[in-house]
Structure formats: C-alpha cells, structure tokens
N, C-alpha and C positions, 0 to 999 in steps of 0.2 A: 270366333270370339277369341280364342287363344293368341292369335296373331295379334290382333288388337291389344290385348294385355300385354304382349311380348314389347310391341313397340312403346306403347304408353310407358311400362316400366324402364326401359332403355332410355326413353327421352328424358323422363323424371330423373334417371339416375345421372345423367350427365347434366341437366338443368340444377340439380340440386348440388352438383359439385361446383358448377359454375357460380352459383348464388353464395356458396360458402366462400369461395375466392373473393369474390367482391363485396362481399359484406364483412368478411375477416380483415381484408385491407382498410375499409373504411373504419372499422372497430378498434383496430390498432392505432391508425393515426388521431382518431378520435380520442382516445384515452390518454395520448401524449400532450393534448392541448386543451382537454375538456377541463372545466371549472369545477368545483365543489360540487354542485347540484346535478352533475351528469348521471344519469342511470346507466350504469352498468349492467345490472342483471337483465334487462331485457334484452338486447342484443346477445349476450351471452346464452342466454333460452333460446333465442329464435338460432343461433348457430349451432348448438346443441341439436336442436330439433331437425334442421336441415341435415345434420350428420346422420342422425337417425334414420331419415327419410332416405337419404343416400345409401346407407348399408341395405335398409330392407328393399330398396327398389333394386338394389345391385342383387341379392339373392334372388329376388323376384324372376328379374330379367333372365338369369341363369336357368331357374326351374322351368319357368314357362317357356324361355327359347327351347331348351333342349326336348321339352315334352312336344313343342309344335315342331322342331326338327325331326322328331321320333316319328311322328304323323305323317309328317311329308315324305320322309324316306320310305315308310309302308305304303301310303299312296302310289309314289312313283314306281315303286317295285311290282307293286300289283299291276298297274298299269303296262310296265314292260311285259310280265307275264302274259296278261290279258292280249298284247299286241303280239305274243310269240305262240300263242295257242293254235294248234294244228298249223305251224309253220316248221320248216326245216332249219337249224341252226348248223352251221358248218364249222364253227370254231368255238369249241367250249371256253376258252380263255377269254375269247372276247365276250362270251357270255356272262361270265362271271365278272370281268371287268365293268360291264353295262350295269349290271344289277348292284355291284358294291361301289366301288370307287366314282363312278359316273353320277348315280343318285346321290350321293352323299354330297358331291359338288354342288349337284343342283340344288338340292334341299337346304345347303346351308347359307344361300344367298341373304335369307332375312334377318339370320341370327349373325352371320359374318360380315354383312356389308349394308343392308337397309337399315337396319336398327341403329348401327353405330353413324351412319351419315345422319339419320333422323335426329339423333340426338344432336350431333354436333351442330346441325342446322339450326336447331332450335335455339341451342346456346350463342350461336352467332347473332341471331336476330333478338333476342332478349338482349344482349350486349349492345348491339347497335340501337335498338330503342331507349335504352340507358342513355346512351350518349346522345341520341337528338333531342330527349326530352328533359334530361338532368343535367347533361353537360354539354351544351351546344357548342362552346368555345372549344372542346377536344373533337368534336364531330368529324371533322376535316382530316385530321391525321387518322383516327380510325378508319373512316372510309377509305382513306389510300391501303391501310393494311388490309381491309375487307378485299379490296379490289386485287390486292397483290397475292390474297390466298385464292381467291376464287379463279385467276389467271393459272396460277401453279396448278392447282387441282384438276382444272379443265384440261390442261396440256398433259398431267399423267393420266388423267382418266382415257383421253385419246389414244396416249400412246399404249396403255395398256390392252385397249380394246384392239387396236390394230396387231399388237403381238398375240393376242389370243387367237386371233383368225387365222393370222398368217405362219406363225412358227411354233406355237405350243403344241398344237397337235403331233408335230413331225417330231418335236423333242420328246415327247411322251411316249411315241413307239421306240425312239431310240432307247429311252429309259427302260422300256420294258425288254428289248433286247439286250443290254446290259445286265438286268436281272436276271434273266435267261441263262447267261453266259456264266454269271457267278454260281448259279445254282448248278451248274454242271461242272463244278470244280473238281470233282474226283474223276473227270475223264481228260483234266489237260495234258496228265503225264503221257498219256497214248498219243498225243498229237507233236510229231517233230517240228511242226512250222506254225506253233499256235501264235493267232494274231489276235489280241485283245480289241474290243471295241473301243474306240475313242471317246472319252468323257468332256473332250474340249468344248464342245457345242453346249452341253450340258452347264458347264462351269461358266462359260462365256454367259449364257443367259442369266445365271443367278448373279452374276456381277453386275450385268446392267441393270437387273432389277433392284439390287442393292444401292448401285450407284444412282440411280434415278432418283429413288426416296430420299437418298441422302443430301443429293442436290437440291430437291423441293424443300426438305428441311431446312437445310442453310439458308437458303432464299428466303423460307419464311421468316426464319430467325433474323435474317438482315433487315426483312421489310419492318418487322415489329421494333427492331432497334432505332429503325428510320424515324417510324412513326413516333415513339417515345421520345427521341430527339428533337422532332418537330413540335410535340406538346410542351416538353419542357422550356424549350425555346419562346414559344409564344405567351406563356404564363408562367416564367419563372418564379415570381414572388407569392402567386396565389396558391401553390401546391402544399409548402410545408405547412400553411395556416388553415387549410381549407379541407378537411379529412376526404370529402366526397371526390376531391380532384385526385385522389390516389387509387380511385377504382380502375380506371381505365388503364393507367398505366402498368398497374399490377396484373391486368388482364393482357397486356402485351408481354409482359416478361413471362408469363405463364402459358404464352400462345402454342408452343410445341405440345406442351400436355392437353390443353383445350382442342386444339384442332390438328395438331401434326399427326395424330393418330388415325386420321383418315387415309394417309398416305399409304399406311401398311395395310388397308383392308383392300387393296387391288388386287391383291392374289386371290381374294374369295370371287371377287367379279370376274377375274379371269377365269379360275375353275368353272364358275357358273354358264360363262359363253361357251367354253369348250365342251363341257359336260352336255349340256342344252344340245349343241351342234351334233355330236356324236350321237346321243341317243336318238335323236330324232332321222340320223342317217342310218343308226342300226335298224331302228324298227322299219323303216321305208324299205329296208334292202333285204329284210328275210323272205324267203321262198315259201310261198302259201302252196302245196302239193294239193291237188284233187284227192278227195276222200271217196273210195269206191264202196257203195254201202250193200254191194251183191252178196248173199250169202254163197259160200264156196262148197259147190258139190262135187265137181270134178276139177282139176288143173292140168293143164297141159302146156309144155314149152317147147317150142320150135325155133331153133338156131338160136339160142337164147344166153346172153351173157351179160355182165355188168359192162356198160359203155366205157370207153376208153381205158380199158383195161386187156391184157395179154391172156387172159384165161380163154380155154377152148370154148366153143359154142356148145351147148347142152340140149338135148332133146329128150323129155322124159313125159310120162302120163301118169298121174296119180288119180284113180277113179274111185278106189276102195278105201277105206279106213284101214290104216296100219303104219308101220314105222319103217321109213328109208333111212338108210347110214348114206352121208356124204363124205366120201373119201380123198385122200390128196395129201400131197407133199405140203409142206410148209411154204405159203406163199402161192399156192396153185390157185387161190381165190375162193375157197371155200366160204367164207365169211360173206366177201362181196357179192356171192351169187345169193345166199341167203338173205341178204339186205336188198337185193335186187328185186327178188321174188315178192318180197314184201313192200316194194316201192319206196325204198328210204334212198335207193341210188337209180339214176336213169340207166336205162337197159337198151339194149338192141336185139332184135328177133321178135318173136310173139309170146305172148302170156294170155293163155286162154282159158277163160273160167265159164264152166256149164256150156262149153262148145260155143262160148262169144268170145271174140277178140277185145281185150279191155285196153284201153288208153292206159299212159303213166298214172300212177297214183297209189296212195295209200292202201292197203286192204283192211276194210273195217273187220273183216271176219280173221284175221291172221295175227299172231303175235309173235314177234322175233325177241327172242330172250340171247343176249349177247354174252360174249365171253367172259367180263367181268359186271355182272348186273349192276346197275346204279343205286346208290343207297341214298335215299334222302335225308337230309338232316330233320327227323322227324320220329313220332311214334313207330313202334312196329306194326301197330293196327295200320297206319296210314300208308305204310311202304306196302302191306299186303293188299289194301283196299284200292290200291291202284288197278289191280287186275278185274275187281269185283265189287264197285262201290257199294253193292247191296248185300255183300256178305255179312252175316251176323258172327260174333265172336266165337261160337260153338264151331262154326265151319273152320275159321282161322285157326282156331287151336287144333283141330283135327288134323288139319295139313301140317302144322309144325310137327306134331307127335308122327305123322307118316314119314317125315324127312328128317326126323332126330334132331331138330333145331332146337338149341339149349334154352327156350325162352319160357318163362312162366307168367310174364307180364306183358300184357300187349299194348300198356303204356310206357313201355321202357323206352328209353329215347336212345336213337341211332344216330351215328355219323357225327358230325362236329358237336362236340359240348356233351357229347354220349358215349356210347358203347362203340368202338370201332369194331368193324367184323372182318374175321379173317376171310383170305381167298375163298377158302372151303364154304363158309357159311354165306358170303356172297353168292356162290354158285346155288347153294340150296335155297336162297332167298329167291333167285332167278326161277327155278324149278316150281316153287312155290306158287308165284304168279302164274307160270303157266296152268298149273293145275286148276287155279281158282278161276282162270279167265274161261269165257264162253264161246271162243274161236273154235271154228272147226280145223284152221290150219296152225299148227305151231312148228315155228323154224327155232331150233336150240342149236347153240353154237358151244362145241366143248363142254358138254356138260359133267364130264368125270374128271378133268385135268385139275389137278390139287387135292382131290379128296383120297380120304382112307377107304380101306375095303369095307368097314362098316356102312360108310356114307355111301359109297358106290352101289353097294346092294339095294339099300333103302331108294336110291334114285332110280335104277334099273326097274325095281319094281313099280314105280310110281310111272314111267314111261312105258313100260308094258301095258299097264291098265289104261293109260290114256290112250294108247294106240288100239284098243278095242273100238272106241266109238269116235276117233278122231284121226286127221292126217298129221304126222310127226315125220319131220325131218330133222336129223341129229346128224351136225358135221362133228368129228370126233378124229385124232389119230390113234384113239383107242377104244375099246370096249369091251365091257365082259360077256363072258360066255352065254350068260343067263339071258343077255338082251334079245329079245324076240324079233329079229328084222324080218320083213318079208322081201325087203330088194336092197341094193346097194348102187350107189354111183360113183365111180372111180373117175375123179378129174384128171389123173396122169394116165388113164387107160387109152389106148387108140381106139378112137370112135365114141368114147363117152357113152355108152349105150347102157341104158337099164338093164341089168341082169338079175337073175336071181339069187340068193344069198347063199354061200357055200360057207357055213360058219366054222367047220372045224379048222379051214386054214387060216382064218383072221382070229381066231380066240385069242391068242398070246401075242398079239401085235403090240409093240410100244410104241411112244411116241417119237419120231423121227426128230 
C-alpha cells in the first residue's frame, strides 16, 4: 500500500507540474489577447490549486517514499541475515558491504528510478493526448520530439545496463582498494617505495557517465528546438492569436525540466542492478557447515591441526571436567587450534567425541570466545542473551556483578550509536557469554590480555568455577597463579604432549 501511494504521489507531483506549465502558458497568452469579459479568476484559482497539489504531493512522495525505502531496507537486510544463518562468513568487510551499501542500492530503486520514470511517462502521455485531441495541427512535430526522446532514453538505458554488468562491479572493488589505502595513511611513511592505487579508471567512468548524460540532454534540447521550429513554420500566424497554441511550444521549451531529469536517474538503476547481482552472488556463495548436535562427554584429538597451517600436530584427550592451558608463542596457532576444534576452520587429523570419530562441522555443545568478542549494536541484554536466550534479568545481573562489569541498566545500548566498550570490557562480555552458555566445552582465547589486576582476579574465579563442571580450554600468553589448571599443552614444546601442570614455573610468565 505504501508503495502504491508513493508512486501515486510521485506521479501526481509531476503531473501537477506539467499541468501548471501548460495552463500557465495558455493563461498568460489568453490574458494578452482576451477581451473585457474574460474570466481571470477561474484559471488563476485552478493554477493555485495545482500548485498546492504539487507541493503536497511532493512532500507526500518524500515521506511515503522514505518510509517505503526504510521498510524495504529492513526486509532486505533481514533476508540477508536469514540467508547467513548457520553459515560461515569469511570476510567481515564483505558482510558489512552487503548489509549496508548493497541493500540500500537495491531498496532505493522505487524512489530513485521507478517513481521518477512513472511520473515523467504520465506527463509525456498527458501532453501527447493534449496534442492529439486539442492541437492536432501541432501533433506531428510533437510526435517527432517524443520519438527522439524515447530513442535517446533507450540508448542511455541500454548503455547504463551494459556498464553496470560489465564494469561497475570491478570499479567498486577498485574504489574499496583506494579507500583502504587512504585509511592506512599513517603507515605510508614506513614504506620506501610506496605506490598509490590509480584513480584513472574511476575518473574515466565518471566522465563517461557525465558526458553521456550531457550529450543526451543536448540532443534532447536540439530535438525540442527542431520541433518548435516546425510548429512555428507550420502555423506562424495562428500562434500569437490563439493562446491554446502556446501550450506545446512552452512544453518543448521546458522539455529539459520535464523529461531530462530521467537521464540522471540511470545511476539508481545501475546501482540496483549491481547491488542485486552482488547480493545474490554473496548469499549463494556462503558456506553452510554441518552442525553436530552430539553432547560432548569426552574429546580426543589425534594428529590434529587446522588445515593449511604450519602448526604442529596435536594429540590430546579430555575425558573429565577441568581447565587446560594452551600455551605457545605468538603465531604458533593457538587461536586456529581452538577454532578448528569448534569446527570454525577445516582441520586435518581426527576429532573424536564420545569415542566416535566426527566429521567436520560446528559443535553445538561447544562455545568459542574469541580474543576480541564481538559486540552487537544492540542492548546489553540482547548481547548477553546470545549465549542463553532463556536467561532472565536476574541471571544476567548476577553474571555482570561476578565479572565487575559496570552496567546497571540491561537496556543500555552498546556499540554504534551507544556506549563503546573498552578492550577489557569486551573481554569480560565474552566471559559472561561463556558463563551463561549451557555448552559442556568452552574454548577461550586470551581471556586475561588487557585486564587490570582486579578484573583478572574476577575472571580467574569464574574460570575456576566453570572448570568444576565443564571442560575449559584457555589459550593465553599469561595466567595468574590462582588459576587452577589440571593440564597444559605447549605448542612450542617438542612432541606437543599433554602433561601435568607445574604451576610454580609458569606463574609469572609474561606475554611474549
């Protein structure tokens, strides 16, 4: 319904503008030659009414159009989210691009192209019918102008579609490269042979677009002047004394304002075509990993490692609840090992759960807490409910107090447009999700990095508590003496064998 009202408002806006032009042309000429009994008030009132209609429909078009645009963007983004559910995304920048720029380009087609074309087409039709039934002697020149306009517009339309499919996507990738290059400006001085990406292709494309539009407008203007010349030549004597004969000449003189605006709407159409193609390709090429529903009683790894990495093969066996420390120098593969165990990365070797070799896939009974836990642009409550959608506010507040997170209001907005979390707060937000989770296996990456002593103590207490009834694997460069490990795995050690923890020798180790 909103879409229909938007198109109706846009069409009414352009029709009212065309009617004002045609009626005003007649009225001005009629006033010059009219006799004493001419009714000046009626045309003036009609023109004023048309002006009010044009203003009201213009505002209505903007309000309804943007309301419809917002609804369409929402629907498109929810559709993208639905398509990404339980899928693995490899490039967060591509995800953001698909959810922001591409969805806007696709959703804007109605307000940016369809409504403009519908209104102009109706204006052209209305003026053509006027010429056919009222000014038949001027119909032939007007028809010639209409033919020229349709030809020019069709050529620009086909050229724009070809450009969108063949070159626009590649140039958008180049534009992204340029933007990333500019964002790294603070590193330029470190490079001795810095080469800036060329903007020649982008500038050339913009010049081609502008030149094509300008040529189209110029040819349209020439066509209107030609048609006007033919009208004046056919009936030179009647026009000054017949006010109705001025209507079509005035329409030709205003042809750029009435119909030329359609030429600049091609960008909206090109954006729609490219956006639709990229969204479709993006959704079709997401990987949908298998989800394994098996409850984790015991976990065994044989000659296990993340695929296509240089990390060593790992053998370990976790049968009981407890906390295991995963050690190793920076770049040794601690994070990738945790991700492979969870199923976020492909792996080599065997992953055995409950004495059964499992195929690749995500473990439903496992939670991986990354080094920088992601914070949704949403309320604090919804950020926590990711781990347990059934948790009540009392449970959430208890967890916040346990970790010393400084929040009193679960409705507080976090992320974009709200409170920006510090690195330490993000760490503890991830630990809070681990506490709320019902998963039996927790894989936690660098939980102590960037925390002060009081926060480290709180996190340590919670990890020790979790280890009493869960399997907890912590990858860290450093750990406090109070952390109650039952075993450790050092990726740098020869053999990478699971061994009992000798706590005193590691208590004061700092991050490499």
